[in-house]
C-alpha positions, 0 to 999 in steps of 0.5 A: 500500500502506498505511504500517504505521508511521503511524496515521490520526489520525481513526481513532485518535480515533473508536475511543477515544470516538466519541461525543465527536468531532463533526466541524465541516466547512468548505468552501472559502468558509468556509475563506476566512472563517478564513484570508486565503489566496486562489487560486491560493495557497489549497491546501485545498478542505475542512477537517474539525475533529475535535477543537477546537483540537487535531486537523483534516484538510484535503483537496486535490483535485489536479486537474492544472490548478494553475498550478505544474504548468506548470513542475513538471514538463512531461511529468512533473507532480508537486506540489512538496513545499513546497506539500504542507507549505504545504497542511498549514500552511493546514489548521493555520491553519484549526484554530487560527484557527477559535477566535472569539477568534483570528478576524482574526489572521494566522499566520506560519511560524517554523520547519519541522523533521523534514520528510520527503517519501516519495512524489510527489503527482500529478494526480488524487490526493486529498491528505489533510492531517492536523494535530495541535497538539503545543503551544499558547501565547497567540501561538506554536504547534507542529503536527505534520502528515502528508499521505496519498494513498490511505492512504499517507504522502507527506509529514510535518513539524513546524512552529512558527508565531506569531500576529500581530494585524491591526494589526501585519500592516498595519504590516508590510505598510506597511513592505514596501510602503515598501521596494519603493518605496524599495529604498535605505532599510533596512527597520529605518528608522522614518519619520514620516508627515510626512517627505518623502523623495526616491526617490534617498535612501539610509538605513542600518539603525535610523535614525529619520526624525522629523517635518517632515524633508525629504530631497532628491535623493541624500542618504545617511544612515548607521545609528543616526541621528536626524533631525527638524524638518530639511531636508537638501539634495541630495547631502549625506552623513551618516555613522553616529550623527548627530543633526540637528534634535533639541531645543536645549540652551537653557532658553529653548526652550518647544517652539516650531516651529523647524528646521535646514537643511543645505545641498548637498554637505555631509559630516557624520561620525560623532556630529555633533549639530546642534540646531534653533533657538530665538529665531531659529527656525533653525539653518543650515549652508551648502553644501559644509561638512565637519563632522568626528566629534563636532563640535557646532552649537548652536541658532540658529547660522548656518554659511556655505559651505565651512566645515570643523569638525574633530573635537570643534569646538563652536559654542555658541548664536547663533554666526555662522561666515562662508564658507570658515572652518576650525575646528580640532579641540577648538575651543570658540566662545562664544555670540554670537561671529562668525567672519569669512570665511577665518579659521582657528582653530587646534586647541584654541582657546577663542574668546570674542571675534569673529575678524576675516576672513582671520586666524589665531587660536590658544590659550586665550582665542584670540589673533591669530597673523597672516594666513591666507596659505595659505587666501587663496592657495587661494581665489585671492587675488592677491599684491597683495590679500594684501599689502594685507590684511597692511598693514591687519592691521599698522595695526589690530593692531600700530600700538599705537593704540587700535583705533578710532583705527587704523581712523580713520587707515586710512580717512583715509589710504586713499580707495580701499580694496579690497572685502576691506579695507573688509569687514575694517574694517566687521567690526571696527566692527560687532563686539558682543563685541570682537575677538581681539587679538594676544598681549601681550609678557611 
C-alpha cells in the first residue's frame, strides 16, 4: 500500500515544470566512472539525475544472490538496513560527484541522523533510492534520502558527508596501510620516508619520526616526541616529550650531516633533549644509561655505559662522561670537561674542571669530597683495590705537593701499580682543563 505521508520526489518535480527536468541516466559502468565503489560493495545498478546537483534516484535490483544474504538471514533473507542507507549514500555520491569539477574526489560519511527503517527489503524487490541535497558547501554536504519498494517507504535518513581530494585519500590510505603493518605505532605518528623502523617498535600518539632515524628491535617511544638524524638501539625506552637528534645549540653548526646514537637498554624520561653533533659529527650515549626528566646532552658529547643523569643534569658541548658515572640532579658540566669512570657528582654541582675516576665531587665550582666507596663496592671492587685507590687519592690530593710532583713520587715509589691506579694517574696527566681539587681550609 502506498505511504500517504511521503511524496515521490520525481513526481513532485515533473508536475511543477516538466519541461525543465531532463533526466541524465547512468548505468552501472558509468556509475563506476563517478564513484570508486566496486562489487560486491557497489549497491546501485542505475542512477537517474533529475535535477543537477540537487535531486537523483538510484535503483537496486535485489536479486537474492548478494553475498550478505548468506548470513542475513538463512531461511529468512532480508537486506540489512545499513546497506539500504549505504545504497542511498552511493546514489548521493553519484549526484554530487557527477559535477566535472568534483570528478576524482572521494566522499566520506560524517554523520547519519533521523534514520528510520519501516519495512524489510527482500529478494526480488526493486529498491528505489531517492536523494535530495538539503545543503551544499565547497567540501561538506547534507542529503536527505528515502528508499521505496513498490511505492512504499522502507527506509529514510539524513546524512552529512565531506569531500576529500585524491591526494589526501592516498595519504590516508598510506597511513592505514602503515598501521596494519605496524599495529604498535599510533596512527597520529608522522614518519619520514627515510626512517627505518623495526616491526617490534612501539610509538605513542603525535610523535614525529624525522629523517635518517633508525629504530631497532623493541624500542618504545612515548607521545609528543621528536626524533631525527638518530639511531636508537634495541630495547631502549623513551618516555613522553623527548627530543633526540634535533639541531645543536652551537653557532658553529652550518647544517652539516651529523647524528646521535643511543645505545641498548637505555631509559630516557620525560623532556630529555639530546642534540646531534657538530665538529665531531656525533653525539653518543652508551648502553644501559638512565637519563632522568629534563636532563640535557649537548652536541658532540660522548656518554659511556651505565651512566645515570638525574633530573635537570646538563652536559654542555664536547663533554666526555666515562662508564658507570652518576650525575646528580641540577648538575651543570662545562664544555670540554671529562668525567672519569665511577665518579659521582653530587646534586647541584657546577663542574668546570675534569673529575678524576672513582671520586666524589660536590658544590659550586665542584670540589673533591673523597672516594666513591659505595659505587666501587657495587661494581665489585675488592677491599684491597679500594684501599689502594684511597692511598693514591691521599698522595695526589692531600700530600700538599704540587700535583705533578705527587704523581712523580707515586710512580717512583710504586713499580707495580694496579690497572685502576695507573688509569687514575694517566687521567690526571692527560687532563686539558685541570682537575677538581679538594676544598681549601678557611
